[in-house]
N, C-alpha and C positions, 0 to 999 in steps of 0.2 A: 631287346640291343637299346643300348645308347640311350642319348634325351630324347632319341627321333627314330625310328625305323625307320630308314633310309627305302622311298620305294626303288626297283630297279630290280634288276638280272636274275635270272637261278643261277647257283652254281652250277653247271650240270656234270658236274663229275660227283661232288658230292651230293646234290641235290637238297643244298641249302639256299637263302637266301642272304647274297653280300651286306656285308657290314659296311661301316662310315670304315671311307678308305684310311690306309694311313702309313707314309714314312717316316722312318729317321736315317737321318747318313749320319753318326759321327763320329769320329776318333775318342775315344772317352776321357769322361771329364777326369777332374781330379778326385784322388782316392778319397778324400774326406767326404765326398758324396750319399756315397752308403757303405754297409758296416761290410768287415774281412768276413769271407765266405758267401758275401750275398751272393745273386743271380749278377749283378753288375760288376760286382768288382772279379768276380770268378772270368768273369766275361773280359775284362779287362786288362788277366795277363796274357791274351791271346792278342791285343787290342781293339777288341772289339767293343761293343756295347751291347745292353741288354736292357730295353725299354718298356713302357708300357703306355696305352691309350688312357687318358684322364678328362674328364669332366669339369668343366669349375665346379659344378653343383657339390661335386664330392668334398671340394677341401677342407671344408668344415668340419669333416669328418675324422677325428683323430685316428680312431682307429684304420679307418681307411689309408690317412697319409700318415701313419706308423711303418705301413708296409710296406709303402709307394717310397720314401724315402731312407727305407734300410735296406732295399731289394732291388732299385732300379735308377737304373743311370740315364736315362734317354725318356721323355716325353712328349706323346703327339696328345694332339689337341685332339678330344672326338668328333665335335660340332662347330666351337670357338669361332674358327677360322674361315668355313663355309661360307658362302656367297651371302646365302638369306640371312647370314646372321650383320657378317659385316658393311655391306651396302645391302642393305634392305628397297630403300629405293635410290634410284641414279644422283650418283654424287651426294648422298647423306652414309658417312662412314663409319660404325658402331664396332669400337675395338676396345668395347671391356670387357667383357665374358674372358676374350682371348687373353688381354694383358692382365687377367688373373693368374691365368698359367704360367704367364710366361715367368709372373716374377715368383711366384713358388718354385721356378726351374733354376732362376738364376739365383734365389736364395740359398738352394738348397744341391747346386755344383752340378746341376742333371742338365746335360745336354736340352735343345729346344729345336725341332722342326716345324716348320710352317706346313700346314696343311689347310686345305688344299685350295687353290689359285682357279683355274677351270675345270668345272664339274659338270656333267649335265643335266647330276641332280641337286637337290637342295636349292634350286634355282629359283630365283625370286621371279613373277611373272614377267615385271618390264624387263625384265632379261631373253627370258624366253619367247614372248611376244615380236621382239623385232624381227624383222623382213628386210631392211635396207642394209647391206654389205659394209658399207663406209660405217654408218653408224653403231654396226655393230662390231667392227675390227676396233675403232675408238672406245667404244665402252669398255672391250677387256684388255685392249691396252691399257688405261688407266685404271682398272680395276687392279691388273696386274702388279703397276708399277708404284701406287697409293699404296697396296697392303704391305710391301717389301720394304719401299721409304718408309713405313710407320714402325718396322721390327729392322729397321739395318744394324747389324752389330748384334745384334740379338740372336736372328735365326740362325746355325748352323748350314741347315738345309730345307730344299724346299720342296713340297711336292709338286709340282706347275702344272701337268695335265693326268687328269685320274680317269680310269675307265673309257678312255676312246674307241676301246674296239668291241664289236659286235661277237654275240653269241652263236650268231646262225652256220658257223661252218665256212665263211667265206674267207674268213681272216682278214676284212676288211676292216673299217671303221662303223661306230655304228651311227645310225640315225641322230640326230643332235640338233641345236639350232644352230652350234658353232659349224657342226659338219656340211648340214645342209645350206647355208648364208653364206657362211666364208669357203667352204670346201676343203680339201682334205689339208689344204697347208696351213689350217689353225694351228694347228702343233707348235709346226718350227714357228711359226709366227707367234706363240706364245712364248718357250724356249729363247726363243732374239731377245723378245721383249722384257723376261726376266734375267737376262744375262745382263741389259744395258741398265736394269734396276740397280741393282746389286751383285758385280763382278765377282764378291767374294764369295756368296752361297753357292754351294750344291743344289744342284737342278735334278731333279729324278721324275722320270715317270711310272706312274704306279698302276695295277691292275688285279684280276683277280683270273682264277682258268688258266692260267698262263704257267702252271707247272709242271704241268705233261708237256714233255718234248716235239712229241707228234701232233698234238692239238693246231688244227688250223690258227687257232688264237693265239697260241703261244708263237708261231711262224710268222703270226701277221705281223706281231711287236718285234721280232726278233730280226724282220727287213726293215724294220720303219731306224731300230737303232743302229742296226746297219750302216743302213746310209747316211743318217745323221751323222756316223761317224765320220764317212766315207767325204762327206762333204762339208765339215767342219762347222756341222749345227752344234750350239751348246748341249753336252747333253753328260752327264755325270753318274747318273746310277741309273738302275730300275728295280721297282720295287713290286715284290713278290705277295703279295696278299696271304694266303695260305690259309684257308679255310677249309679244312680239310674232316672228312668223316670219320670214323670211330676207327680204320683203317690204318690213317694219316696219310703222308705223301705218296704218291705216284714213284714205281719203282725209277724213274726216270727222273727224279727230281734234280740230283746233284748234277748229273748231266747237264742240266737246265739251268742253272744256276753256273757252270763251268763253263758253258759254250757263249751265256748272254758275256760273263768275264771277260771272255777271249776278244770279243768285240772292246774291250780298251774300259768299261764301263764299272763300277763296284754293283754288287748285287746285297738287296737287305733281305731278310723275312718282314712284313710290314705288319701283319695283323692275324697273329698267329692263334688259332683257337682248334681243338679238333675235340672231337664226341665224345664222352667216354675221360678223356684227359689218359688214354694206355701211357702208359711210362714208353711201352714200346714204341710207339708210334713216337711221343716228344723224341728219345732217344734221337730216333732214325732222322725227324728234322732237323735236328742239332746239329746231329753228323756230318749232315747233307752240306750245312753253312762251315762247319770245323776245315772240312774239305775242300773247301774251296776258297784259293786265298784272299779272294778280291768279297769274300762273304764279311760286310763290315760292322753286319749287327743282328740282333732277331728282336722282334716288337709281340709280346700278348697284344691281343684286346682286350684290356681288362686285366685285373688282380684277383678280386676272388668271383667265385659261380657266381654268385649274388650280382656282381656289376655287367654281367653279359649279356647281349643281346641275345644268345644260346643257352641260359638260364636253365632251360632245361632239359641240357646234355649236359652241367658238369663239365663244361670243353677248357678251363682254366685251372693253374698251378696251384692254388690257395681253395679251398673251399670255402664256403659261405659264411662261417666262423673267422675265417683267416686262417686256420690251419693249413702248414704244407702240407700237399696231398704227395703220395709215393710219383707223380710226375714229377714235383720241382727235385726228386735228387737222384734221377733218371737225368734230367736238365744238368744238374750238378756235374755228372758225371762225363756226361757228354761235353759240357767246358772246358771241364781236365779241370774240376774241382777240387781240392782235399784229396789230390791225390801223391801219391811217393814220389818224387819229381828224379828225375838221371837213371833211373833201373840201378843194376849193380847187384841188388839184394838177394842174399841166396839162403836156402834153409827148408826147413820143414814150413809145411804152408798148416797151422794147429788150428782146428775149431773150437772157439771157445766156450761151446756148452758142452761136448764130449770129452775135449781135451785130447781127442784122438788126431793123426793124419791124416792130409786129405794124399790118395793109395792110389796108386796103380796094380791094379788086382797080380799076383804072381810075377811081379817085375815085367809084366809083357812088354815092349815095345810096338804092338800091333795097333797098327791106325785104327782107329774105331773103336778101343779098348775103354769100357765104361768105368769110369773112376768114383772109389768108394773111399771111406774113414776105416783107416786102421788104426791098430797101438801104434805107438810112434818107434822107427827102431835105425833111425838116421841113417837107412839105407839106399840106395841110389836111387829108388823108385818112387822115395818118399822126398828127396831132396831137390826146388824149385829155383829159378832163377829168376828173377823180375827186369827183362832189360828195358834198354833204353827206347824202344820200337814200344813196350809195352806188352812184350808177350809173357809168359809167363811158361818157360823150358824145363823140360825134365830128362835126362840123361847128359850125353853127351857124343862129338863126334859126330858118327854115320850115324846110331843110334837115339838122335836126337830129336823129341819130341814138343808138340805145345801143347799146352793145354785150350781144348777145343770147343765152341757149343756146335754140338752134331748137325752137321747137316745146313749150318747156316740159321737153323733155327733161332727165332726170336721170342717166341710166345711160353710165357710160365709153365714150367712142368719139363722144357728140353733138358736134355739128359747131357752132362759135361764126355770129353772123352781125350785121348789122347790125339794125334794129329801131324802127318809130318809138318813141319811147321812151312808157310805158303806166307806168312805176311797180312792176312787178309782181317777186317775189321772183327771176325768172329773170333781171332785169336789173339785180337787186344783185352784187355784187363784191367783195372785199375784200383790201386791201393789205395782206398780212402783215409782219409785220419780216424775217422769210427770204428775203423776195422774191416768193415765192409767190403766186397772185393766185386770190381759191378763190371758189365761185359758192354765195350764199347759199342759195341754194335745192336745190344736190346737195349741197353738200361738196367736190368735185370740184376738182380744179387746171385753172390755163389751161394747156395743151400741144402745143407744136410738137411734131405728128406722128409718129412712131418716129422723134423723136430728132432729125430730119433736120436738113441746115443750108441749105442751096439755096429761093433765089430761087422764089415759089408755093409754099413749104409749106404745107399747111393750118394750120388751130389746131382745137382740139379741148379737151372737157372728160375729164379722166383721174384717175383715183385718184394723189392728192398721194404720191410719194414720192422727192422733195426731190433729185430728178437735175437737173441743170441748164436741162434742154430746157422744165423747170417754174418756174426762177428771170427774173425781168421786174425792170428799172429806168424808174420813167417820170419824165420830167422830158427 
């Protein structure tokens, strides 16, 4: 991981060790910051950002910065703003490494967020050994104020307190020098101090293993935010680190984001990485954010697999050579990129590889009928309309049916059928400028099975690979 593997808690849900925490809160930066069609530019279309974590040591790598500046419109420093770097001895501050990252972000139009002010890890021994409450309170407040003052006007949002809650199922704060010496009120003290230091900055709480709604840790953080909001304690946002195993986010992930947002705070996905980078898992994660209006952005913890603290699990959107992986396409599709807008297109959906059309066998209207390709006939069972709600409908009136990922499945090989239109995500499709048709729910591509070209060949969902059996024209 990162420049230093931080000690710390196991990710209970995924069996992982947590990476250096991150949080970005930002309105998207100017359009010039990233290339059109990039992750950042695509996210900006919906008012969101797409960022990544950056170590100062990689800013001299032109291959690395080429991807960074092309794709990402927000930056989180991996370690350079943590206490052991910025104040290694009392009252002696070192902002050099962090200044390098801030300067790069400013020069390239990327939003910058500060990470992190108060955290129990990567803490100098002179801080962790303090036992007097008045001394620790003074030290904490001075650290917050000095660091925020140094970057005032350059940092859009600060990760004020990081990972303060325990993993023991209690839903309470973890043991730390701050909690043990100052009590549970240290978080409120930190946020109030931060607001006074820079009233314009967004103030955020960030943690891991708070993605599953029913977990005690999630509920503990929720109660804290609810209390802060009710009493006017300044808190603007909550970051969900989202270090996932290969299966991706928990089923309640979107519910969690929505419930926190309902308290009146923004929510962000702040340190995203997923073991083996399943396109489906990435799409499910991004879709959860897209479906919550106050989910303002997504940050991956690193760019290339080789940059990751979990490099053996290949968890990021670019491989170690900097090539886009299949998950990249799934993320772009979920963000709404490279897709037809407005709906209303009607006609045959013709596969490029075979020149045949997406066909409902025997003009059936029975829900659950699997689809195939067949010689184009111009008949109603081959006439599809892409609606403004991203549905692909066939027939009309009481017989109207929707293109449907069978049984809400999201795995490669899932068959597609027609079903009564219900507005669910497994019936939403994006028509992309490269000719692919991607499922909103799965992030997978509409695929002619086995790249066959014969009449009657079935149609399925499959990992997007750019081949002609995944290219379609509508009209």
